[in-house]
C-alpha positions as CSV (number, residue, x, y, z in Angstrom):
1,X,23.4,85.4,-31.5
2,X,26.7,83.9,-32.4
3,X,26.8,81.2,-35.1
4,X,27.8,77.8,-33.8
5,X,29.6,76.6,-36.9
6,X,33.3,77.4,-37.0
7,X,35.4,78.1,-40.1
8,X,34.4,79.9,-43.3
9,X,31.5,78.7,-45.3
10,X,30.0,81.6,-47.3
11,X,26.7,82.0,-49.1
12,X,25.8,84.6,-51.8
13,X,22.3,86.1,-51.7
14,X,21.3,87.8,-55.0
15,X,18.3,89.9,-54.2
16,X,15.5,90.7,-56.6
17,X,17.4,91.1,-59.9
18,X,14.1,91.3,-61.7
19,X,12.8,93.1,-64.8
20,X,10.5,95.4,-62.9
21,X,13.4,96.8,-60.9
22,X,15.6,97.3,-63.9
23,X,15.8,99.9,-66.7
24,X,14.6,100.5,-69.3
25,X,11.1,99.4,-68.8
26,X,10.7,98.3,-65.1
27,X,7.6,99.6,-63.3
28,X,9.8,100.4,-60.2
29,X,13.1,101.1,-61.8
30,X,16.2,101.3,-59.6
31,X,18.7,103.7,-61.3
32,X,21.5,101.8,-63.1
33,X,20.1,98.5,-61.7
34,X,21.3,96.4,-64.6
35,X,24.9,97.7,-64.4
36,X,25.7,95.5,-61.4
37,X,25.0,92.2,-63.3
38,X,28.6,91.6,-64.5
39,X,30.0,91.7,-60.9
40,X,27.2,89.5,-59.7
41,X,27.9,87.0,-62.5
42,X,31.6,86.9,-61.5
43,X,30.6,86.2,-57.9
44,X,28.2,83.5,-59.1
45,X,31.0,81.8,-61.0
46,X,33.2,81.4,-57.9
47,X,33.7,77.8,-56.8
48,X,34.6,79.0,-53.3
49,X,30.9,79.9,-52.6
50,X,29.0,76.6,-51.9
51,X,25.5,78.2,-51.6
52,X,24.1,80.7,-54.1
53,X,20.6,81.9,-53.6
54,X,18.4,84.2,-55.8
55,X,15.4,86.0,-54.4
56,X,12.3,87.2,-56.2
57,X,9.6,89.6,-55.2
58,X,6.5,87.5,-56.1
59,X,3.5,89.6,-55.3
60,X,-0.2,88.8,-55.8
61,X,-2.1,91.5,-57.7
62,X,-3.9,92.4,-54.4
63,X,-0.7,93.1,-52.5
64,X,-1.1,95.7,-49.8
65,X,2.0,97.7,-50.8
66,X,0.5,98.6,-54.2
67,X,-0.9,102.2,-54.2
68,X,-3.4,101.0,-56.8
69,X,-5.1,98.8,-54.1
70,X,-5.9,101.8,-51.9
71,X,-8.7,103.9,-53.3
72,X,-10.5,105.3,-50.3
73,X,-9.0,107.9,-50.6
74,X,-6.8,107.2,-53.6
75,X,-3.1,107.0,-52.8
76,X,0.0,107.7,-54.9
77,X,3.1,105.5,-55.3
78,X,6.3,106.9,-53.9
79,X,4.3,109.5,-52.0
80,X,1.7,108.0,-49.7
81,X,2.1,105.4,-47.0
82,X,-0.1,102.8,-45.4
83,X,-0.2,101.3,-41.9
84,X,-0.2,97.5,-41.9
85,X,-1.4,95.5,-38.9
86,X,0.0,92.2,-37.9
87,X,-2.6,89.5,-39.0
88,X,-1.5,87.4,-36.1
89,X,-1.6,90.3,-33.5
90,X,-3.6,93.4,-34.5
91,X,-1.9,95.4,-31.7
92,X,1.3,95.4,-33.8
93,X,1.6,97.6,-36.8
94,X,4.1,99.4,-39.0
95,X,3.9,102.0,-41.8
96,X,5.2,101.3,-45.3
97,X,5.7,103.5,-48.4
98,X,3.3,102.5,-51.2
99,X,4.7,101.5,-54.6
100,X,3.6,101.1,-58.2
101,X,2.3,97.6,-59.1
102,X,5.5,95.5,-59.5
103,X,6.7,91.9,-59.7
104,X,3.2,90.4,-59.9
105,X,3.4,86.7,-59.9
106,X,4.1,85.0,-63.2
107,X,4.3,88.3,-65.2
108,X,7.3,89.3,-67.3
109,X,8.1,92.0,-64.7
110,X,8.6,89.4,-62.0
111,X,11.2,87.5,-64.1
112,X,14.8,87.4,-63.2
113,X,16.7,89.4,-65.8
114,X,18.0,87.1,-68.6
115,X,21.7,88.3,-68.4
116,X,21.9,86.9,-64.9
117,X,23.8,83.6,-64.8
118,X,20.9,81.6,-63.5
119,X,22.6,78.2,-63.9
120,X,24.8,78.9,-60.9
121,X,21.9,79.2,-58.4
122,X,21.2,76.4,-55.9
123,X,17.9,77.9,-54.8
124,X,15.4,80.6,-55.8
125,X,13.4,82.1,-52.9
126,X,10.1,83.8,-53.5
127,X,9.0,86.5,-51.1
128,X,6.2,89.0,-50.7
129,X,3.7,86.4,-51.5
130,X,1.2,87.2,-48.7
131,X,-1.1,90.1,-49.8
132,X,-1.5,91.3,-46.2
133,X,2.1,92.3,-45.4
134,X,5.1,94.0,-47.0
135,X,8.2,91.8,-47.0
136,X,11.4,93.6,-48.0
137,X,13.5,90.9,-46.3
138,X,14.1,87.6,-48.1
139,X,13.8,85.9,-44.7
140,X,10.7,87.1,-42.9
141,X,7.9,89.7,-42.7
142,X,8.8,92.7,-40.4
143,X,6.7,91.5,-37.5
144,X,8.3,89.7,-34.6
145,X,7.4,86.0,-34.1
146,X,4.6,85.1,-31.8
147,X,5.4,83.5,-28.4
148,X,5.0,80.1,-30.1
149,X,7.5,81.1,-32.9
150,X,4.8,81.6,-35.6
151,X,5.4,84.2,-38.3
152,X,3.1,85.7,-40.9
153,X,5.7,84.9,-43.6
154,X,8.8,82.7,-43.4
155,X,10.5,82.0,-46.7
156,X,12.6,79.1,-45.3
157,X,15.8,81.0,-46.1
158,X,17.1,81.0,-42.5
159,X,16.5,77.3,-42.2
160,X,18.3,76.7,-45.5
161,X,21.4,78.7,-44.4
162,X,21.6,77.0,-41.0
163,X,21.1,73.6,-42.5
164,X,24.0,74.3,-45.0
165,X,26.2,75.4,-42.0
166,X,26.8,78.8,-43.6
167,X,28.9,81.2,-41.5
168,X,29.2,84.3,-43.7
169,X,26.6,85.9,-45.9
170,X,27.4,88.2,-48.8
171,X,24.4,90.2,-50.1
172,X,24.1,91.9,-53.6
173,X,21.2,93.0,-55.8
174,X,18.3,95.4,-55.6
175,X,17.5,97.7,-54.0
176,X,20.2,98.6,-51.6
177,X,18.1,100.8,-49.4
178,X,15.1,98.4,-49.2
179,X,15.2,94.7,-49.9
180,X,19.0,94.3,-49.8
181,X,19.2,96.2,-46.5
182,X,16.5,94.3,-44.8
183,X,17.7,90.9,-46.1
184,X,21.1,91.8,-44.7
185,X,19.6,92.8,-41.3
186,X,17.9,89.5,-40.9
187,X,20.9,87.6,-42.0
188,X,22.9,89.3,-39.2
189,X,20.1,88.7,-36.7
190,X,20.3,85.0,-37.6
191,X,23.9,85.0,-36.5
192,X,25.7,85.2,-39.8
193,X,28.7,87.4,-40.5
194,X,27.0,89.7,-43.0
195,X,28.3,92.1,-45.6
196,X,26.8,94.0,-48.5
197,X,29.1,94.4,-51.5
198,X,29.0,98.0,-52.4
199,X,29.6,97.6,-56.1
200,X,27.0,94.8,-56.2
201,X,23.9,96.9,-55.3
202,X,22.1,100.0,-56.4
203,X,19.4,102.0,-54.5
204,X,16.0,103.5,-55.2
205,X,17.3,106.7,-53.6
206,X,21.0,107.0,-54.5
207,X,21.4,110.3,-52.7
208,X,20.5,108.6,-49.4
209,X,22.9,105.7,-49.8
210,X,25.6,107.1,-47.5
211,X,23.2,107.7,-44.7
212,X,21.7,104.2,-45.3
213,X,25.2,102.6,-45.0
214,X,25.8,104.4,-41.7
215,X,22.5,103.2,-40.4
216,X,23.1,99.6,-41.3
217,X,26.5,99.5,-39.7
218,X,25.4,101.2,-36.5
219,X,22.0,99.7,-36.0
220,X,21.9,96.5,-38.0
221,X,25.3,95.0,-37.5
222,X,25.8,94.9,-41.3
223,X,28.9,96.2,-43.0
224,X,29.1,97.6,-46.5
225,X,32.4,96.7,-48.1
226,X,34.0,97.2,-51.5
227,X,34.9,94.4,-53.9
228,X,38.6,95.0,-53.1
229,X,38.1,94.6,-49.4
230,X,39.6,91.7,-47.5
231,X,36.2,90.2,-46.9
232,X,35.4,90.0,-50.6
233,X,38.8,89.0,-51.8
234,X,38.6,86.1,-49.4
235,X,36.1,84.6,-51.9
236,X,38.6,84.9,-54.7
237,X,41.7,83.7,-52.7
238,X,40.3,81.1,-50.3
239,X,43.0,78.7,-49.2
240,X,41.2,76.4,-46.9
């Protein structure tokens, strides 16, 4: 749907820059995950971006995406999958890959990495808090809203962006092929002009990144652009 607000009012979404996703000791390490921090900090320092939001995976220990919570039969992280039913409508389901335990609420692994310039964030959004559903997107769980508009999980991010009259959303962080991708999808669905900054993300499966980019652009309405692109340079050279 087209966004009703005219002009250019950007937001930066920094997705899941957490210890458990970063080398050297994260439980679900994204290769070279820490290396994107300097660029993210540069973007965070820009006065041309009025809204800067960090997201955190914030899972309870019983989260359905953890392979350790599936013992009959035992399942393996990165290998096995699990079918999740919609708690509000059992006729709806989707299948998700299972992961090692990660980003458990209030543990060191769930912390945002210390080299991130936390002082620049206006808001921190916690996601994946419901043990019954996976939530890659920082906006919503994957299930469609009920006829009454109810969702299993709604982080409040969409409402925040709309209330702030945001027009353009720039997404960076971890991981490009999961939480970054799905966050960008939902931003586009909410009507925002949405781009992922290529140098500002790393993927769980780097070898699949090119295919992932094609999929995002053709199916999700999300463009992946370089830091030297016109879209990103607009943040550095805004004259409005």
